N, C-alpha and C positions, 0 to 999 in steps of 0.2 A: 417448719420449712427445712428441707434437707440442704446440704451444700449444693451448689450448681457446678457442673463441670463447664469451662469454658474454652475455647480455643483460640487460635491466632485469628480465626475468623469472626468469632463472636465477642472477642475482648472488648472492643468498643463499645458495643450495645450493653453488654452485661456489666461492665465495670466504669468505663469512662461517662457513659450517658447515664448511670444510676441516680435514681432521686435520693437513695439513701447511702451513706457510707458503705463503703466496701472492704472486706478483709480478701485479699489474694493470697492463697497457699501455692507456691510453685513447689512442685514435688515430682516424684517419679516413682513407678513401681518397685523398682529394686532398693528403694531408700528405707532402711531401718527406722531412722528417726522419723520419716515421713508418715510411716504406717503407726508409729507410737502416738502422733498427735492426731491423726485421722479421726478416731471416735471422740475425743474432746472437741474437735470443730465441728462435727456432727451434732453434739449436744450444744454447744454454744450457738450455732445456727438457729436451734429451736428456742432457746433461751432469749436471743435477740431478734427474734422474728419481728418484721416490721421496721425494726430500728437500725440493724445492720445486716448487709447481705455477705455470706461466705462463698466464696468462688475458688475452685480449685483448678489450676492450670498444670497439666503433664507436660514437663519440659522436654521429654522425649519425642512427644507425639507434636508438640507445638514450640519449636526453638525460636521462632520470630519475637514473640511477646517478651519472654524472659531475656533475649538478648537486648531489647529495647531499653530493658530497665537495669540491665548490667548483673543480672542474676549470675553469680559465680558459685555458689553452694547452695544445696537443698537441706532440709526445707527453709525457703525464704518466704517470710510472710509481710506483704505490703499493704498499708492501709490507704485508701484512696477515699477522697471527699470531693465532691465537686469536679471529678476526673483528674484530680491532683494527688500525688503521692504527699501524704501527710506524716507518715512514719513508716518504719520498717525494721525488722530483725531477721537473724538468721538462726537455725537451730531450734531443736525441739524445747519444749517447755511444758511445764505441768499445766493442767487446765485452769488452775486458780491463777498461775501467771499469765495465762492468755486472757482469761477474763478480765482481769486489772488492767491489762494492755489496752484492750479494747475499750473499757470504760473511760480510761484516760484519756486516749486520743478522741473519742465519739464525746 
């Protein structure tokens, strides 16, 4: 499964009402570190298929949700479980670190 693009309008359905934990990547097209982790998140989405959903929210196109969660820097990664934030981190990281973080939280 590929990552899913969510918007301010679809965030509640895609993330808060999800049956599985969700990793949300708050990113922007112009953000170099965001582009660096993009391919890793795609791979992890396939590796964790059915266990964790990975959702991307473009902060330029959807300012509402990032504002609700106090996103001040990107990439910002938030893990949600049962509609609640259970962990978050800011900045790029290698795929192995992202995978470890997901496994730790889930």
